C-alpha positions as CSV (number, residue, x, y, z in Angstrom):
1,M,152.1,216.8,-29.4
2,H,152.2,213.2,-30.6
3,D,150.0,210.2,-30.0
4,I,151.8,207.7,-27.8
5,R,149.8,204.9,-29.2
6,L,151.2,205.5,-32.7
7,I,154.7,205.4,-31.3
8,R,154.0,202.1,-29.5
9,E,152.6,200.6,-32.7
10,N,155.4,201.6,-35.0
11,P,158.4,203.2,-33.3
12,E,160.6,202.7,-36.4
13,A,158.2,204.7,-38.6
14,F,158.0,207.5,-36.0
15,D,161.8,207.8,-35.8
16,A,162.1,207.7,-39.6
17,A,159.6,210.6,-39.9
18,L,161.5,212.7,-37.4
19,A,164.8,211.9,-39.1
20,R,163.5,213.8,-42.1
21,R,163.5,216.8,-39.8
22,G,167.0,216.1,-38.5
23,V,165.9,214.6,-35.2
24,A,167.8,211.7,-33.8
25,P,165.9,208.5,-32.9
26,V,163.8,209.1,-29.7
27,S,161.3,206.3,-29.7
28,G,163.4,204.1,-27.4
29,A,163.6,206.6,-24.6
30,I,159.9,207.5,-25.0
31,L,158.8,203.9,-24.9
32,A,161.0,203.2,-21.9
33,C,159.4,206.0,-20.0
34,D,156.0,204.9,-21.2
35,T,156.6,201.4,-20.0
36,R,157.7,202.5,-16.6
37,R,154.7,204.8,-16.3
38,R,152.2,202.1,-17.4
39,S,153.7,199.7,-14.9
40,V,153.3,202.2,-12.1
41,T,149.8,203.0,-13.2
42,H,148.9,199.4,-13.2
43,R,150.4,198.9,-9.7
44,A,148.5,201.9,-8.4
45,Q,145.2,200.6,-9.9
46,E,145.8,197.2,-8.4
47,A,146.6,198.7,-5.0
48,Q,143.5,200.9,-5.1
49,A,141.3,198.0,-6.2
50,R,142.7,195.8,-3.4
51,R,142.1,198.6,-0.9
52,N,138.5,198.9,-1.9
53,E,138.1,195.1,-1.8
54,A,139.7,194.9,1.6
55,S,137.7,197.8,3.0
56,K,134.5,196.1,1.9
57,A,135.7,192.8,3.4
58,I,136.3,194.4,6.8
59,G,132.6,195.1,7.2
60,Q,131.7,191.6,6.1
61,A,134.2,190.0,8.6
62,M,132.9,192.2,11.4
63,A,129.3,191.2,10.6
64,Q,130.4,187.6,10.9
65,G,132.2,188.2,14.2
66,D,135.6,187.3,12.6
67,K,137.7,189.9,14.5
68,D,141.0,188.4,13.5
69,T,140.3,188.6,9.8
70,A,138.9,192.1,10.3
71,E,142.1,193.3,12.1
72,A,144.3,191.7,9.4
73,L,142.3,193.5,6.7
74,K,142.5,196.8,8.6
75,T,146.3,196.4,8.7
76,E,146.4,195.7,5.0
77,V,144.3,198.7,4.2
78,A,146.5,200.9,6.4
79,E,149.6,199.6,4.5
80,L,147.9,200.3,1.2
81,K,147.1,203.8,2.3
82,Q,150.8,204.3,2.8
83,V,151.8,202.8,-0.5
84,L,149.2,204.5,-2.8
85,P,150.3,208.2,-2.4
86,A,153.9,207.2,-3.4
87,L,152.6,205.3,-6.4
88,E,150.3,208.1,-7.5
89,E,153.1,210.7,-7.1
90,E,155.5,208.5,-9.2
91,D,152.8,208.1,-11.8
92,R,152.4,211.9,-12.0
93,Q,156.1,212.4,-12.3
94,L,156.5,209.8,-15.1
95,A,153.4,211.3,-16.9
96,A,155.0,214.7,-16.7
97,E,158.3,213.3,-18.0
98,L,156.6,211.6,-20.9
99,D,154.6,214.7,-21.8
100,A,157.8,216.8,-21.7
101,M,159.5,214.4,-24.1
102,L,156.6,214.4,-26.5
103,A,156.1,218.2,-26.3
104,A,159.7,218.9,-27.2
105,L,159.4,217.2,-30.6
106,P,158.4,218.8,-33.8
107,N,155.4,217.6,-35.9
108,L,155.9,214.8,-38.4
109,P,156.1,216.0,-42.0
110,A,153.5,215.0,-44.5
111,S,154.6,212.4,-47.1
112,D,154.6,215.0,-49.9
113,V,156.8,217.5,-48.1
114,P,160.3,217.5,-49.8
115,D,163.3,216.6,-47.8
116,G,165.9,219.3,-47.3
117,A,168.1,221.1,-44.8
118,D,167.0,224.7,-45.4
119,E,165.2,227.1,-47.8
120,A,167.5,226.2,-50.7
121,Q,165.6,222.9,-50.9
122,N,162.1,224.5,-51.0
123,T,160.1,223.7,-54.2
124,E,158.6,226.4,-56.3
125,L,155.1,225.3,-57.4
126,A,153.8,228.2,-59.4
127,S,154.2,232.0,-60.0
128,W,151.6,234.6,-60.7
129,G,151.7,238.1,-62.2
130,T,154.0,240.0,-64.5
131,K,157.0,241.8,-63.1
132,R,156.8,245.5,-63.9
133,Q,159.4,246.8,-66.4
134,F,160.8,250.0,-65.0
135,N,162.2,252.8,-67.2
136,F,164.4,253.8,-64.3
137,E,166.4,251.8,-61.7
138,P,163.8,250.8,-59.0
139,R,164.9,251.5,-55.4
140,E,164.5,249.7,-52.2
141,H,161.7,251.0,-49.9
142,A,164.2,251.9,-47.2
143,D,165.8,254.5,-49.6
144,F,162.7,256.4,-50.7
145,G,160.2,255.4,-47.9
146,P,161.4,258.0,-45.3
147,A,160.3,260.9,-47.6
148,L,156.8,259.4,-47.6
149,G,156.5,259.0,-43.8
150,L,158.4,255.7,-43.1
151,D,160.3,257.1,-40.1
152,F,163.0,254.6,-39.0
153,E,165.0,257.1,-36.9
154,T,162.1,258.1,-34.6
155,G,161.1,254.5,-34.1
156,A,164.6,253.6,-33.1
157,N,164.9,256.6,-30.8
158,I,161.7,255.6,-29.0
159,S,162.0,251.9,-28.8
160,G,165.3,250.7,-30.3
161,A,166.2,248.8,-33.4
162,R,163.5,247.2,-35.5
163,F,160.8,249.6,-34.6
164,T,159.4,252.1,-37.0
165,F,157.2,255.2,-36.7
166,L,154.7,255.7,-39.5
167,R,153.5,259.2,-40.3
168,G,150.7,260.8,-42.4
169,Q,150.1,259.2,-45.7
170,M,152.2,256.2,-44.8
171,A,150.2,255.5,-41.7
172,R,147.0,255.8,-43.7
173,L,148.3,253.4,-46.3
174,H,149.3,250.9,-43.6
175,R,145.8,251.2,-42.0
176,A,144.1,250.8,-45.4
177,L,146.0,247.6,-46.2
178,G,145.0,246.0,-42.9
179,Q,141.3,247.0,-43.3
180,F,141.2,245.8,-46.9
181,M,142.8,242.4,-46.1
182,L,140.4,241.8,-43.2
183,D,137.4,242.9,-45.3
184,H,138.6,240.6,-48.1
185,Q,139.0,237.5,-45.9
186,T,135.6,238.0,-44.2
187,A,133.5,239.1,-47.1
188,V,135.1,237.0,-49.9
189,N,136.4,233.9,-48.0
190,G,133.9,233.6,-45.2
191,Y,136.2,234.0,-42.2
192,T,134.6,235.3,-39.0
193,E,136.2,238.5,-37.8
194,C,137.6,238.3,-34.3
195,A,139.3,240.8,-31.9
196,P,141.3,238.5,-29.6
197,P,143.5,239.3,-26.6
198,L,147.1,240.3,-27.2
199,L,148.3,239.0,-23.9
200,V,148.0,235.2,-23.2
201,R,148.9,232.7,-20.5
202,D,151.6,230.0,-20.6
203,E,149.1,227.3,-21.6
204,A,147.9,229.2,-24.7
205,V,151.5,229.6,-26.0
206,F,152.1,226.0,-25.2
207,G,149.0,224.9,-27.0
208,T,150.1,226.4,-30.3
209,G,153.7,225.1,-29.9
210,Q,155.8,228.2,-29.1
211,L,156.5,226.9,-25.6
212,P,158.6,225.5,-24.2
213,K,161.2,225.4,-27.1
214,F,160.9,228.9,-28.6
215,A,160.4,231.1,-25.5
216,E,163.4,233.2,-26.5
217,D,161.6,234.4,-29.6
218,L,158.7,235.9,-27.5
219,F,158.2,238.9,-25.3
220,Q,157.0,238.2,-21.7
221,T,155.4,240.7,-19.4
222,T,156.3,241.3,-15.7
223,D,153.2,239.3,-14.6
224,G,154.2,236.3,-16.6
225,R,151.9,236.6,-19.6
226,W,153.1,236.7,-23.2
227,L,152.6,239.2,-26.0
228,I,151.3,237.2,-28.9
229,P,153.8,236.6,-31.8
230,T,150.8,236.1,-34.1
231,A,147.0,236.0,-33.6
232,E,147.3,232.3,-34.3
233,V,147.9,231.8,-30.6
234,S,144.7,233.6,-29.5
235,L,142.4,232.3,-32.3
236,T,143.5,228.7,-32.1
237,N,143.3,228.6,-28.3
238,A,139.7,230.0,-28.5
239,M,138.9,226.3,-29.0
240,R,141.1,225.1,-26.1
241,E,139.7,222.3,-23.9
242,Q,136.5,222.1,-25.9
243,I,134.5,219.3,-27.6
244,I,133.0,220.6,-30.8
245,E,130.0,219.1,-32.5
246,E,130.9,217.9,-36.0
247,D,128.2,219.9,-37.7
248,R,129.9,223.1,-36.5
249,L,133.0,222.4,-38.6
250,P,134.9,223.9,-40.2
251,I,135.4,226.9,-37.9
252,R,137.2,229.8,-39.7
253,M,138.4,232.9,-37.9
254,A,140.4,236.0,-38.9
255,A,141.9,238.8,-36.9
256,L,144.0,241.9,-37.6
257,T,146.3,242.4,-34.6
258,P,149.7,243.7,-33.7
259,C,152.3,240.9,-33.3
260,F,155.4,241.0,-31.2
261,R,158.6,238.9,-31.8
262,S,162.0,239.2,-30.2
263,E,163.5,237.7,-33.4
264,A,166.2,236.0,-31.2
265,G,166.4,233.3,-33.8
266,A,166.9,235.7,-36.6
267,A,169.8,237.9,-35.3
268,G,171.4,239.9,-38.0
269,K,168.8,239.2,-40.7
270,D,166.9,242.0,-42.5
271,T,168.0,244.7,-40.1
272,R,167.5,247.3,-42.8
273,G,164.1,248.6,-43.7
274,F,160.6,247.5,-42.7
275,I,160.9,243.7,-43.5
276,R,161.6,242.2,-40.1
277,Q,160.3,244.2,-37.1
278,H,159.8,243.5,-33.4
279,Q,156.2,244.9,-33.7
280,F,154.1,244.5,-36.8
281,E,150.5,243.9,-37.9
282,K,149.1,240.9,-39.6
283,V,145.8,239.5,-40.7
284,E,145.9,235.9,-39.4
285,L,143.6,233.1,-40.7
286,V,142.9,230.1,-38.5
287,S,140.8,227.1,-39.4
288,I,139.6,224.3,-37.2
289,T,138.6,221.3,-39.3
290,H,137.6,217.6,-39.5
291,P,140.8,215.6,-40.0
292,E,139.5,214.3,-43.3
293,N,139.1,217.8,-44.7
294,S,142.3,219.5,-43.5
295,E,144.2,219.0,-46.8
296,A,141.4,220.6,-48.8
297,E,141.1,223.4,-46.1
298,H,144.9,224.0,-46.5
299,E,144.5,224.6,-50.2
300,R,141.5,226.9,-49.6
301,M,143.5,228.9,-47.1
302,L,146.3,229.3,-49.5
303,G,143.9,230.6,-52.1
304,A,142.5,233.1,-49.6
305,A,146.0,234.5,-49.1
306,K,146.7,234.5,-52.8
307,G,143.6,236.5,-53.4
308,V,144.9,239.5,-51.5
309,L,148.1,239.6,-53.6
310,E,146.2,239.2,-56.8
311,A,143.7,242.0,-55.9
312,L,146.7,244.3,-55.3
313,E,148.3,243.1,-58.5
314,L,151.5,242.1,-56.8
315,P,153.6,239.4,-58.5
316,Y,154.3,236.4,-56.3
317,R,155.3,232.8,-56.3
318,T,154.1,229.8,-54.3
319,M,156.7,227.7,-52.5
320,L,156.3,224.3,-50.8
321,L,158.7,224.3,-47.8
322,C,161.1,221.4,-47.2
323,T,161.4,219.5,-44.0
324,G,164.3,221.7,-42.7
325,D,162.5,225.0,-43.3
326,M,159.1,224.3,-41.9
327,G,158.0,225.5,-38.5
328,A,158.0,222.9,-35.7
329,T,154.2,222.7,-35.4
330,A,153.5,222.2,-39.1
331,R,153.2,219.0,-41.0
332,K,153.0,220.9,-44.3
333,T,153.6,224.6,-45.2
334,Y,153.2,226.7,-48.3
335,D,154.9,230.1,-48.4
336,L,153.8,232.9,-50.7
337,E,156.8,235.1,-51.7
338,V,156.1,238.5,-53.2
339,W,158.3,240.1,-55.8
340,L,160.3,243.2,-54.5
341,P,161.8,245.0,-57.5
342,G,164.0,247.2,-55.3
343,Q,165.7,244.1,-53.9
344,G,165.4,242.1,-57.1
345,A,164.2,239.2,-55.1
346,Y,161.1,237.3,-53.9
347,R,160.4,237.7,-50.2
348,E,158.1,235.8,-47.9
349,I,154.8,237.5,-47.3
350,S,152.6,234.6,-46.1
351,S,153.0,231.1,-44.6
352,C,150.0,228.8,-44.6
353,S,150.4,225.7,-42.5
354,N,148.5,222.5,-41.8
355,C,149.3,221.4,-38.2
356,G,147.2,218.2,-38.3
357,A,146.3,217.1,-34.7
358,Y,149.6,218.4,-33.3
359,Q,148.2,221.6,-31.7
360,A,144.8,220.0,-30.9
361,R,146.5,217.4,-28.7
362,R,148.3,220.1,-26.8
363,M,145.1,222.1,-26.3
364,N,142.9,219.0,-25.8
365,T,140.5,220.2,-28.6
366,R,138.2,217.5,-29.9
367,Y,135.1,217.0,-32.0
368,R,132.2,214.7,-31.5
369,P,131.3,212.8,-34.7
370,A,127.7,213.1,-35.8
371,K,127.6,209.3,-36.3
372,S,129.8,206.4,-35.2
373,D,130.2,202.9,-36.6
374,A,129.9,201.6,-33.0
375,G,126.7,203.6,-32.5
376,G,128.4,205.9,-29.9
377,K,129.9,209.3,-30.1
378,K,133.6,208.9,-29.2
379,T,135.5,212.2,-29.4
380,E,138.5,212.6,-31.7
381,F,141.2,215.3,-32.1
382,L,140.6,218.0,-34.6
383,H,143.0,219.4,-37.1
384,T,144.2,223.1,-37.0
385,L,145.5,225.3,-39.7
386,N,146.9,228.8,-39.7
387,G,148.1,231.3,-42.3
388,S,148.9,235.0,-43.0
389,G,146.3,236.8,-45.0
390,L,148.7,238.8,-45.1
391,A,151.5,240.4,-43.1
392,V,150.6,244.1,-43.4
393,G,154.1,245.6,-43.1
394,R,155.5,243.4,-45.8
395,T,152.6,244.1,-48.1
396,L,153.2,247.8,-47.6
397,V,156.8,247.3,-48.6
398,A,155.7,245.4,-51.7
399,V,153.2,248.1,-52.7
400,L,155.9,250.8,-52.2
401,E,158.5,248.9,-54.3
402,N,156.2,247.7,-57.1
403,Y,154.2,251.0,-57.5
404,Q,157.1,253.4,-57.0
405,Q,157.7,256.3,-59.5
406,E,160.9,257.8,-60.6
407,D,160.2,261.1,-58.7
408,G,159.8,259.1,-55.4
409,S,156.0,259.1,-55.4
410,V,154.0,255.9,-55.2
411,V,150.8,255.1,-57.0
412,V,148.0,253.7,-54.7
413,P,146.6,250.4,-56.0
414,K,143.1,250.8,-57.2
415,M,141.7,248.3,-54.7
416,L,143.0,250.5,-51.8
417,Q,141.8,253.9,-53.1
418,P,138.3,253.6,-51.5
419,Y,140.0,253.0,-48.1
420,L,142.0,256.3,-48.6
421,A,139.0,258.5,-49.6
422,G,140.1,258.3,-53.3
423,L,143.8,259.2,-52.7
424,N,145.6,257.7,-55.7
425,L,149.2,258.9,-55.2
426,L,151.6,259.2,-52.2
427,V,154.0,262.1,-52.7
428,P,157.3,262.9,-51.0
429,E,156.9,265.4,-48.1
430,A,158.6,268.7,-48.6
């Protein structure tokens, strides 16, 4: 959501920022609606003030024995009572229209985000790790994973395409990865472990920006609630409609949850293997920060995600997304892309985004400054950030492809072996 005051002050700058995301100028329509709404609000306030004034004057006229004046005032008050509801209803309708216009727009990109139409214009910032040199032709996980317990056929038979059934050692590896990630983010990076709801109401999904524009990418239950596409929704909305004291900031939360996505916007992409599923698990990181600290918090969150990849010794690169590839709620996004030798390509495994005040406005989440120049404690909107630390399924794919052996077995990374009771090798099932 956007601050209407900033649009009033500099509509040209607002349109120019949205143009970087391919959005046509909208400030004219927004300000026209805002002008109508403010006019109606003013008329309603004037009518209410006059009603109160006239009602008070009736008693004074009666006390003075001026019945004619009293009757005239009563008539005026009765007329105002008829006018006010219509003005208030028009005000509500215009407010809803204005909010809908603002809610449909993406966030404004930060000044250092590169312009571009799609992922081809993303900027590589750095790479880490040494790609393993194989003495055999590395295979994709979908080719050798089934022998290790990655059961695509059973998942599809039970639930349809893009569902996978994990068995035995593969299920254990998947569980170990999630537990290791959550332990790492809490013990090393200071995030508070949370176990949030997986079903949320409309206002929660609106608050983090998935509604109204991206409803087709979600799953909705028969009672109207939504399955979370990421724990970002539950964790960020834990601060919904709150005023937080400044000394509590930053608030850092982490959760390992199932995530559910219809992938309507990604039809035909990554249909093979375990890369893009309708149901998957992810460790989500969320930070609620003071606006002045959100850029530093963004870098810190990125480092927290990198730490998991480095602990597992998985080569990766850091990408700064361009305006055309960022999510709608983000003002700046870093992607981490892990190297998959079977595919001979880097693939996204984490996105870390700074959303500025965009989500906080939608959720009405504020903080109260400890001190104010004016001596008061006027509340202000917070900044929210979210990131993957990491996507469990994609990390499992990366482990399989980077640690595969010629005989189809997979070496378990040293960091994960304690989570698997010392198991150090996954072997094909007979």
